[in-house]
N, C-alpha and C positions, 0 to 999 in steps of 0.2 A: 206830648209827642215824645216817643222814645228816642234816646240818643242814637246817632249813627253807629252801625255795627263796625267794629274794628276787625283787623285781620286776625284770624285764629291760626293755631298750629305753628309750624316752624317759620322763622323769619326768611325773607327772600335771600337767595344766594347772591352775594355781591363780590366775592373774591375767588380767585383761582385756588388759593390755599384751602378754602373750605371744600371745594370740589375734589381736590387731590386727596385731602384727608378722608373724605367719604369713600373715594375709590380704593384707597389703601385698606380701609375697614372691610370692604367687600372682598378684596383679594385675600386678606389675612383670614377672613372668616369662611369664605366659600371657594377660594381659588380664582386665579386670574381668568380661567376659561368662562366663568359665570359673569364676569364683568361686561356690561354693555351700557350704551348710553341710556337705554330705557331703564335698566336695572339701577343705574346710578341716579337717575332722575327720581325713581321711587324712593331710594334711600334718602334723598335730600328733601323729598316731599314737594317737588316741583314738576312742571311739565317738561318733556323731552325737548320741546321747541325752545324753551328758555335756556336749556343747557347748551344748545347749539350756538348760542351767542358767545359762549366761552371756549368751546372745543369743536373741532371739525368732525371727528369720528373717533372710533375706539382706538385706532392706531395712533392718532394724535394724542389721545389721553394717555396711552401707555408710554409714549415717548416723553411726555411731560412728567409722568411719574418717575421714569428712569433718570431723566435730567435731575430731578429733585433728589432722588436716592443717592446718586453718585456725588452730586454737589455737597450733600450733607456729610458724606463720609469724609471728603477732603483728602488731599494727597498726603501720603506719609512722608517722613523725612527721608530724602533720597541720598544714597551714598555718592561719594565723589567719583568712584571708579565706574566707568560706563557699563561694563558687563554686569556689575552688581546692581546698578541703577535699573537696567532692563529687568532683572530678576525681581527686584523689589516692586516695581510697578506692575509686572505681570502677576505677582502674588496678590497684590491689592485688588487687581481686576478679578482674579479668581475668587477671592473672599467676598467681594461685592456681589458677584453673580451667585455664589453658593448661598448667600443669605436670601436672595430673591431669584430662584432658578427660572421663574417665568420670564425674567428679563433676557436670559439667554435665548429663550424661544423666539422672542420678537427681534433679536439682533442677529439672525442667521444669514443676513444678506450683506455683501460687501459694502453696499451703499449706506449703511447705517451711520457712518461718520458724517455724511452730509445732512443727516437728520437731527443729530444731537446738538445742543447748545455748547459753545466753547467751554463753558464752566464745567461741563461733564466730560470733556475730552482730555482731561489732564493725564489719565492713564495712558491713552494712546500717544499723546505728546511725549510723555516720559520714555516710553519704549522706543519711539522713533528717534528722539534726541539722543538716547543712550547708544543706539546703533550708529547714528551719525557721528557721535563723538568717538566711537570705537574705530571709525574710519570707513564705515559703509557708505556707498553711494546712495542717493535718494531711492533708486530702484531696489537696492539691497535692504535699505531700512524698512521700506514698505513690505518687502518679502519677509523680513524678520518678524514684523508685527503680525502680518496675516498668518504666518505659520504658528506663532504663539497663540493667536486668537483661536484658530481652529482646534488646536490641542486643548486649550482651556475650556472653550464652549463644549466640546465633546465630552470632556471629563465631568463637567458640571451637570450636563443633561443626563448622562448615563447614571451618575450617582443619585440624581434627584428622582429618576424614574424607577430605579431598582427596588427601593422599598415598596413602592406601589405594586410592582409586579409580584413581589414575594407575598404581599398581603392578599393578592387576588387568587382565589382558589382555582380559577380557571387557567392561570398561567402555567406554562410548562416548568417542570422542576429539572434541576441539573442531573444529568445522567451520572451515575457513579461507576458504571462498568462500560468499558469500550473494548472493541475487538483489537487486541494487540497486534494482530497480523496486518491490520489496515492502518491503524493510527497508534503506533507503539508509544509515542511520547505522551499522548493524551491518556493512554491506558496506564502509564506509569504514574501520572499525576492523580488520575481517578477522582475520588471523592474529596481530595484536598483542593480542587479547583476553586470552589466558592470562597474558601478562606483565603487562599493566596490572591485571588482576583479582587477580594474585598479590601485589601490593604490600601491605605492612603499613601500612594507613592508619587503624588503630584509634585511635591517640592524637589525630590530627587530627579524625577523625569524632566522637570522644567530646567534645572541646572544643566543637565546633560544636553537637552534640546538647544538651549541658548548657546552653550559652548560649541556645539556642532554647527549651528547656523552661522555664528560669527567666524568660526574657523573656515567654513566653506566660502563665506564672503571674502575673507582675506586671501584664500587660495585663488579664487576667481580674479581678484584684482591683480595678484602677482602674475597671472597668466595673461593679463591684459583684457579680461572679459568684462 
């Protein structure tokens, strides 16, 4: 009598870490848009039904990946001065998203803070705490974070998409000649626009932005607002 047949192929999935590692492979290889529960199940060699015992859906999977990504990065050493602390934390947030631009795509709603694990919220905590220590009210601290968040996500997404648009033969090219009688300043810049707009000015813009937000908050408090 022949011996009973054992399981062939890959071993069964037993850990969330294995699932997340496989999801990261798909994202790195094919892009986050191609990631799906069915695609992930195929990567792992299991049925999609089995995978649903570990994750609810694609959004849940992406949030788990983001939690893991940010937690692995860990917080930088934060300066003592509140304003510098806000800038350092915001820069860390920018760098984390720039390394994984797809993360910015899934965090474009204000409610994302309620979806992430506390271990992945250290960047948000550092910005809010810095604003609070600078004298901001809770409402002002939230405004400071949200304003920095919009600026950062916008910068990351635009820069992530620009190379793809340039590589696409069907994408429009930048105009080099403008009607000076209608748009004189654009006409003066002309063909220099791509080079000037392509400069990495995020650090300078962030510092100016933070200084403006904190100064506005201080002025509002002085007026009793």
